[in-house]
C-alpha positions, 0 to 999 in steps of 0.5 A: 306482826308488831310486838305492841307492848314494847310500844307500852300498848296492852290491847284487850282481851278477845271478849273485849275486842268484840264488844268494842266491834259491836258498839261501833258498828250498832252506832254506824248503823244508826247514824251513818252519812248517806254519802254517795260513794256509800251506795255503791261498791264499784271500786272505781267510784270508792277510789275516787271519793277516796283520793278525793277526801284526803285533806277536803271536807265532805260536803266539798267534794260531793259535787267533785265526785259526781261531777268527776263520774259524770264526765270519766265513768270508767277507768278507760275514760280516765286513763285516756282523758286529756290533762287539762280535762282532768285538771279542769275536773279537779279545779280547786280541789288542789293537790293535783298530783293526785288526779295525774297520779290516778290517770296514770294508775287508770293507766296501769290498770288498762296495761296491766288489769284489762281496764279492771280494778285489781281485786287483792290488796297487793295489786292494789297496793301497786297502783301509782298514788295509792299508799297503805291507807287508800289501799286499805281503803278500797280492799275493805269497802269494795271488796271486803277484805279485812284491811285496815284503812289508817288516817288522821281520824282514826290515829286520833280515835286509838290514841284516845282508846288506848292513850298512845304515847307516840306522834301521830303526824310522824310517819314512822309511828304509823306502824304502831297504829297500824298493828292495832287495827289489824287486831281490832278490824271486824273480819265479817264487816272490815269497810263498815269497821273502817268507816265507822271509825273514820266517822267517829274521828272527824265528828264526835272525836274530831280534832276541834271540839271533840264530844267525848261524852257522845261517843259510842265508845267511851266506855272503851276509851282509857282517855275518856275514863282517865280524864286524859282527853285534851293530852291525846292524840300527841302531835307536834305543831305543824311547821308555819308555811313560807310566805311568798310575795307575787306581783299578778299581772292581769294584762287585757288588750283591746278587744278586752281579752286577757293574757293567760300562760300555762304553767308547763314547769314540773311542780306546783300547779303544772299543767294550769292556766294562769294570769302571768306571776313574776315573785318580788323577791326574785325580781329585786333581790338581784340588786337590792334586799326587798325591804330596803327599797320603797314600795313604788320602786319595787312596783317599778321594777317589777312592771319593768322586768314584765315587760322585758320577760314578755317582750310586751308593751303595756300602758299601765294602770293605777287602780289598786286592788286587794291582796290576795292571799293563798296558803299551801301545805308549805307556802303562803302566798301574798299576790298583789294585782296590777292592772295593764293595758296591751298595746299589741296582741303580739305573744311571745313565741317561748311561752305558752301564751293566749289572749282569752275572753272571759266567755272562754274562761270556764275552758281553761283549768284555773287553780284557786289562786287564779280563781282569787285573783280574778275575784279580786279583779271583779270585785274592784271593777264592778265598785 
């Protein structure tokens, strides 16, 4: 076990740990939110909720969670679902590798665990896409195992309780908080204990506008008692996402169908359908810097590139649209839309392209940037 004293952290004596558990769980019993995944001990349902809740607000997750379980109520259903189905159910949540990993984990359970959710922490940890936090959450909530679930909310609370002088954003420091939680976790109610700390960290001790005076454990908090709440947790600022400029092509044919392309490349937004996109810098930089040419030349070059790339003659329209912006964790997309009318419905056979009517859009999984592109287009057309 990690010696926390080597990191300058003095844990409480047993009696104080027990008092802390009671104060936290009494507060949780009186104030816990009524959430659909808290009405079940089904590990599959709890797993779905935990993956969805990563970096997504609770209010956003609830309808996704309910729809996902309605369409895919069992491990076996998820294991055999077509990719487009799971992407459509996840559409708008982002981080799509997570749902792909979930399907692979479901297939593991079908192959290795007779279609049942494994019941030990080690077996749960062996599943695709399940890291230490998720394994701890499922183990404690579904199976009442005394396993910590250490996420950003929990690390924030612990940093203030013990004035921890280690950056919570560094993966190498997670072991410190894991060791602290192994001492603090309530062995009789580990799931409730983990969820109580998560609730406390996401609300009263949130990263923005915390209310430490309302905390049920303020009398245990060194940062509160010493007036150092503004110092903790220690976390270096995130790197700013890199801006990437795209041209987005809203191409329709004379039957008022729109051109969609499936992204079959590995990586970001793989498997989704989209209006065609070309990166502006990638097209123009072959001859001259993007910043050394007039905007109309850039537009002309990219449209010409589209014509050549898709082998499609297009009557370009002069309509101007709002720039679409979408921020990923590491990229900031800025998409300028251009509208065109195709002179033929013939499609290049080397790409997965389709002419699709607006009525059929709901069949195809669209990631958030493509949803925003369509919203910007519709907004302009309705003016």
